[in-house]
C-alpha positions as CSV (number, residue, x, y, z in Angstrom):
1,X,68.0,-4.1,-35.0
2,X,69.0,-4.4,-31.4
3,X,67.6,-0.9,-30.7
4,X,64.3,-1.8,-32.4
5,X,64.1,-5.0,-30.4
6,X,64.8,-3.2,-27.1
7,X,62.2,-0.6,-28.1
8,X,59.6,-3.3,-28.8
9,X,60.3,-5.0,-25.5
10,X,59.8,-1.7,-23.7
11,X,56.5,-1.1,-25.4
12,X,55.4,-4.6,-24.6
13,X,56.2,-4.1,-20.9
14,X,54.3,-0.8,-20.9
15,X,51.2,-2.5,-22.5
16,X,51.5,-5.3,-19.9
17,X,51.6,-2.8,-17.0
18,X,48.6,-0.8,-18.5
19,X,46.6,-4.0,-18.9
20,X,47.2,-4.9,-15.3
21,X,46.3,-1.4,-14.1
22,X,43.1,-1.5,-16.2
23,X,42.2,-4.9,-14.9
24,X,42.5,-3.7,-11.3
25,X,40.5,-0.6,-12.0
26,X,37.7,-2.6,-13.6
27,X,37.6,-5.1,-10.7
28,X,37.3,-2.3,-8.2
29,X,34.6,-0.6,-10.2
30,X,32.6,-3.8,-10.5
31,X,32.8,-4.3,-6.7
32,X,31.7,-0.8,-5.9
33,X,28.9,-0.8,-8.5
34,X,27.1,-3.8,-6.9
35,X,25.1,-2.6,-3.9
36,X,25.8,-4.3,-0.7
37,X,23.1,-6.7,0.2
38,X,21.9,-5.5,3.6
39,X,18.8,-6.9,5.4
40,X,15.6,-4.9,4.9
41,X,14.5,-3.2,8.1
42,X,11.5,-5.5,8.5
43,X,11.5,-4.8,12.2
44,X,12.2,-1.5,13.8
45,X,14.6,-3.1,16.3
46,X,17.0,-3.9,13.4
47,X,17.8,-0.2,12.8
48,X,17.2,1.4,16.3
49,X,20.3,3.1,17.5
50,X,22.3,2.0,14.4
51,X,21.3,4.0,11.4
52,X,22.2,2.1,8.2
53,X,23.6,4.7,5.6
54,X,22.1,2.6,2.8
55,X,18.6,3.7,3.9
56,X,17.8,7.4,4.3
57,X,15.1,6.9,6.9
58,X,15.8,6.8,10.6
59,X,13.7,5.2,13.3
60,X,15.6,7.4,15.8
61,X,13.7,10.4,14.5
62,X,10.3,9.1,15.9
63,X,9.1,8.7,19.5
64,X,10.0,5.4,21.3
65,X,6.3,4.8,22.0
66,X,5.3,5.0,18.3
67,X,8.3,2.9,17.3
68,X,7.2,0.2,19.8
69,X,3.7,0.3,18.6
70,X,4.8,-0.3,15.0
71,X,6.9,-3.2,16.3
72,X,3.8,-4.7,18.0
73,X,1.7,-4.3,14.9
74,X,4.3,-5.8,12.5
75,X,5.0,-8.7,14.9
76,X,1.3,-9.4,15.2
77,X,0.9,-9.4,11.4
78,X,3.8,-11.7,10.8
79,X,2.8,-14.1,13.6
80,X,-0.7,-14.4,12.0
81,X,0.9,-15.1,8.6
82,X,2.9,-17.9,10.2
83,X,-0.2,-19.4,12.0
84,X,-2.1,-19.4,8.7
85,X,0.8,-20.9,6.8
86,X,1.0,-17.8,4.5
87,X,4.2,-17.0,2.7
88,X,6.8,-15.2,4.7
89,X,9.7,-15.4,2.3
90,X,9.1,-12.0,0.7
91,X,9.3,-13.5,-2.7
92,X,7.8,-11.4,-5.5
93,X,10.0,-12.5,-8.4
94,X,7.0,-13.5,-10.5
95,X,5.1,-10.4,-9.5
96,X,2.2,-12.5,-8.4
97,X,1.4,-10.8,-5.1
98,X,1.7,-7.3,-6.6
99,X,-1.4,-5.2,-7.2
100,X,-2.4,-1.9,-8.8
101,X,-2.6,-0.1,-5.4
102,X,1.1,-0.5,-4.4
103,X,2.7,2.8,-5.3
104,X,6.4,3.7,-5.5
105,X,8.2,7.0,-4.6
106,X,11.8,6.5,-5.8
107,X,12.6,10.0,-4.6
108,X,12.1,9.2,-1.0
109,X,12.4,5.4,-1.2
110,X,8.9,4.6,-0.2
111,X,6.4,1.9,-1.2
112,X,2.9,2.6,-0.1
113,X,-0.1,0.3,-0.4
114,X,-3.1,2.6,-0.6
115,X,-6.3,0.6,-0.7
116,X,-9.6,2.2,-1.7
117,X,-11.6,3.6,1.2
118,X,-8.6,3.9,3.6
119,X,-7.6,7.5,2.9
120,X,-6.7,6.5,-0.6
121,X,-7.3,9.9,-2.3
122,X,-5.4,11.8,0.4
123,X,-2.6,9.2,0.2
124,X,-2.3,9.7,-3.6
125,X,-2.4,13.5,-3.1
126,X,0.5,13.1,-0.7
127,X,2.4,10.8,-3.1
128,X,2.0,13.3,-6.0
129,X,3.6,15.9,-3.7
130,X,6.4,13.6,-2.5
131,X,7.3,12.7,-6.1
132,X,7.2,16.3,-7.3
133,X,4.2,15.8,-9.6
134,X,1.7,18.4,-8.2
135,X,1.9,22.1,-7.5
136,X,0.6,23.8,-4.3
137,X,-2.5,25.1,-6.0
138,X,-3.7,21.7,-7.3
139,X,-2.6,20.0,-4.1
140,X,-5.2,21.9,-2.2
141,X,-7.8,21.6,-4.9
142,X,-7.4,17.9,-5.0
143,X,-10.1,17.2,-2.4
144,X,-12.7,19.5,-4.0
145,X,-12.3,18.4,-7.6
146,X,-10.9,14.9,-7.0
147,X,-12.6,13.2,-9.8
148,X,-10.9,15.2,-12.6
149,X,-7.6,15.6,-10.8
150,X,-7.4,12.0,-9.7
151,X,-7.9,10.9,-13.3
152,X,-5.5,13.4,-14.9
153,X,-2.7,12.8,-12.3
154,X,-3.0,9.0,-12.1
155,X,-0.5,8.4,-14.8
156,X,2.2,10.1,-12.8
157,X,2.2,7.6,-9.9
158,X,4.5,4.6,-10.7
159,X,3.2,1.2,-9.4
160,X,5.4,-1.5,-8.1
161,X,3.9,-4.0,-10.6
162,X,5.3,-1.9,-13.5
163,X,9.0,-2.6,-12.6
164,X,11.0,-5.6,-13.7
165,X,11.5,-8.5,-11.3
166,X,14.9,-7.1,-10.4
167,X,13.4,-3.7,-9.9
168,X,10.7,-5.1,-7.6
169,X,13.2,-7.0,-5.5
170,X,15.6,-4.0,-5.3
171,X,12.9,-1.7,-4.0
172,X,11.3,-4.2,-1.6
173,X,14.7,-4.8,0.0
174,X,15.7,-1.1,0.3
175,X,12.5,1.0,0.6
176,X,10.3,1.9,3.5
177,X,7.2,-0.3,3.0
178,X,3.9,1.1,4.4
179,X,0.3,-0.3,4.4
180,X,-2.8,1.6,5.4
181,X,-5.6,-0.5,7.1
182,X,-9.1,0.0,8.5
183,X,-11.7,-2.2,10.1
184,X,-12.8,-4.4,7.2
185,X,-16.5,-3.8,7.8
186,X,-16.1,-0.1,8.4
187,X,-14.3,0.1,5.0
188,X,-17.1,-1.9,3.4
189,X,-19.7,0.5,4.7
190,X,-17.7,3.4,3.3
191,X,-17.6,1.7,-0.1
192,X,-21.3,1.0,0.0
193,X,-22.1,4.6,0.8
194,X,-19.8,5.9,-1.9
195,X,-20.7,3.5,-4.7
196,X,-24.2,1.9,-4.5
197,X,-26.2,3.6,-1.8
198,X,-27.0,6.5,-4.0
199,X,-28.2,8.9,-1.2
200,X,-26.0,12.0,-1.7
201,X,-25.0,11.3,-5.3
202,X,-26.1,9.2,-8.3
203,X,-25.3,5.5,-8.1
204,X,-21.7,5.2,-9.2
205,X,-21.9,1.5,-9.9
206,X,-25.2,1.1,-11.7
207,X,-24.5,-2.4,-13.1
208,X,-23.6,-3.6,-9.6
209,X,-26.7,-2.0,-8.1
210,X,-28.9,-3.6,-10.7
211,X,-27.4,-7.0,-10.0
212,X,-27.9,-6.6,-6.3
213,X,-31.5,-5.4,-6.7
214,X,-32.4,-8.3,-8.9
215,X,-30.8,-11.0,-6.8
216,X,-31.1,-9.9,-3.2
217,X,-33.7,-7.1,-2.8
218,X,-37.0,-8.4,-1.4
219,X,-39.2,-5.8,-3.1
220,X,-36.9,-3.9,-5.6
221,X,-38.3,-0.7,-7.1
222,X,-38.2,0.0,-10.8
223,X,-35.4,2.5,-10.2
224,X,-33.3,-0.1,-8.4
225,X,-33.8,-2.6,-11.2
226,X,-32.7,0.1,-13.7
227,X,-29.6,0.9,-11.6
228,X,-30.8,4.4,-11.0
229,X,-31.5,4.1,-7.3
230,X,-29.4,2.8,-4.5
231,X,-29.9,-0.6,-2.9
232,X,-30.4,-1.5,0.7
233,X,-27.5,-2.4,2.9
234,X,-28.8,-5.8,3.9
235,X,-29.0,-6.7,0.2
236,X,-25.5,-5.4,-0.4
237,X,-24.2,-7.6,2.4
238,X,-25.8,-10.6,0.9
239,X,-24.2,-9.7,-2.5
240,X,-20.7,-9.4,-1.1
241,X,-21.1,-12.7,0.8
242,X,-22.1,-14.4,-2.4
243,X,-18.9,-13.5,-4.2
244,X,-16.1,-16.0,-4.7
245,X,-13.1,-14.6,-2.7
246,X,-10.7,-16.4,-4.9
247,X,-11.8,-14.5,-8.0
248,X,-11.1,-10.8,-8.7
249,X,-13.8,-8.3,-7.9
250,X,-13.9,-4.6,-7.4
251,X,-11.0,-3.2,-5.4
252,X,-13.4,-1.2,-3.2
253,X,-14.8,-4.5,-1.9
254,X,-11.6,-6.6,-2.1
255,X,-9.7,-7.8,1.0
256,X,-6.3,-6.5,2.2
257,X,-4.7,-9.9,1.7
258,X,-5.3,-9.8,-2.1
259,X,-4.6,-6.1,-2.6
260,X,-1.5,-5.6,-0.5
261,X,-0.1,-9.1,0.1
262,X,0.9,-8.4,3.8
263,X,2.4,-11.9,4.1
264,X,4.6,-11.6,1.0
265,X,5.6,-7.9,1.4
266,X,7.2,-7.4,4.8
267,X,5.7,-4.0,5.7
268,X,7.7,-1.8,8.1
269,X,4.9,0.6,9.0
270,X,1.2,-0.3,9.5
271,X,-0.9,2.8,9.5
272,X,-4.4,2.4,11.1
273,X,-7.4,4.4,10.2
274,X,-8.0,5.1,13.9
275,X,-4.6,6.8,14.2
276,X,-4.2,7.9,10.6
277,X,-3.0,11.5,10.9
278,X,-0.5,10.6,13.6
279,X,0.8,7.6,11.8
280,X,1.3,9.4,8.5
281,X,3.1,12.3,10.3
282,X,5.5,9.7,11.9
283,X,6.0,8.2,8.4
284,X,7.0,11.6,7.1
285,X,9.4,12.0,10.0
286,X,11.0,8.7,9.0
287,X,11.4,10.0,5.5
288,X,12.8,13.3,6.8
289,X,10.1,15.5,5.2
290,X,7.6,16.1,8.0
291,X,8.5,19.8,8.0
292,X,7.7,20.1,4.3
293,X,4.6,17.9,3.7
294,X,1.4,17.6,5.6
295,X,-1.3,14.9,5.2
296,X,-4.7,16.2,4.4
297,X,-7.2,15.5,7.2
298,X,-10.9,14.8,6.9
299,X,-13.4,16.0,9.5
300,X,-15.8,13.2,8.7
301,X,-13.2,10.6,9.9
302,X,-14.0,11.4,13.5
303,X,-17.6,10.3,13.1
304,X,-16.9,7.3,10.8
305,X,-16.9,4.7,13.6
306,X,-20.2,5.9,14.9
307,X,-21.8,5.8,11.5
308,X,-20.7,2.4,10.1
309,X,-22.0,0.3,13.1
310,X,-25.5,1.7,12.6
311,X,-25.6,0.2,9.2
312,X,-25.3,-3.3,10.6
313,X,-28.2,-2.9,12.9
314,X,-30.4,-3.6,9.9
315,X,-28.5,-6.9,9.1
316,X,-29.2,-10.1,10.9
317,X,-26.3,-11.8,12.7
318,X,-26.2,-14.8,10.5
319,X,-25.5,-12.6,7.4
320,X,-22.9,-10.6,9.3
321,X,-21.0,-13.7,10.3
322,X,-21.2,-15.0,6.8
323,X,-19.8,-11.7,5.5
324,X,-17.1,-11.8,8.2
325,X,-15.7,-15.0,6.7
326,X,-14.7,-13.0,3.6
327,X,-12.7,-10.6,5.8
328,X,-11.6,-12.9,8.6
329,X,-7.9,-13.0,7.6
330,X,-7.8,-9.3,7.2
331,X,-9.2,-8.8,10.7
332,X,-6.8,-11.3,12.2
333,X,-3.8,-9.8,10.5
334,X,-4.5,-6.3,11.8
335,X,-6.2,-7.2,15.1
336,X,-9.8,-6.2,14.3
337,X,-12.7,-8.0,15.9
338,X,-16.5,-8.4,15.9
339,X,-16.7,-7.8,19.7
340,X,-19.0,-4.9,19.2
341,X,-21.8,-7.2,18.1
């Protein structure tokens, strides 16, 4: 009896010790499995000279001059947000500010807002490569046969809006956030030429063209009214100015504030159309893949600035300034002006 009792006591002690050991192991595992909450590198100065191991991009890998330029761009954007009383808390828990043009590359911890008509196709092509979803042959075919390839590959690009609220916050705090911008009116001319002018191709948006012809053309042709001919640029400007900016309309004509939420999503890099190739190259340096990937360039980009201003010579100043009110916040956020008028 005594031996059995001693044996039971010994077993009980062993169980007690094992329980304590298991409790300690579980506590340590729980602590290690929760990622440390470190501040997102909203400003380059937060990571300069002190690389945070939690992020695998390094500001020390890019030239000081470019780093300072990014700092100025981001500071200007956030100062404008504060002046206009826009949100600066970075809250996206309800997914309200997220849109269909905010793409995620989990492989390189990148969030890229690629708006239509700001190198969007080239940006998507690069994202397909970064995420390992396109081979070399199709990568170089992408620009020549972009309609079919863009459609077939679209499903492979994850969008930020498709993640859970936790997943959204997790990525916004830890990923490099990049936005591509262009002068709002230059971007609008590009959209007009591509979708409703109908000079080099058929009218892509026939219903929109028909509406513009009926409402704003002085002497619309039968082809315009049928949506088979392009409409004039002055009529297009009047149409855009008539839209309610608070309601959704086509992303090619939408403003940056609604598409990329610059005052809610604290972007780390602002890529401008004027310095697109250089800025993308620096972004790839931050990600540590500049020696592997290359951003596709466009020869037409060099002449874009010369072309788009000519379109506005046919529009009276009153209509231009009315149009400008639709894109005024975009312009102020990214330091674009109407000084050329």
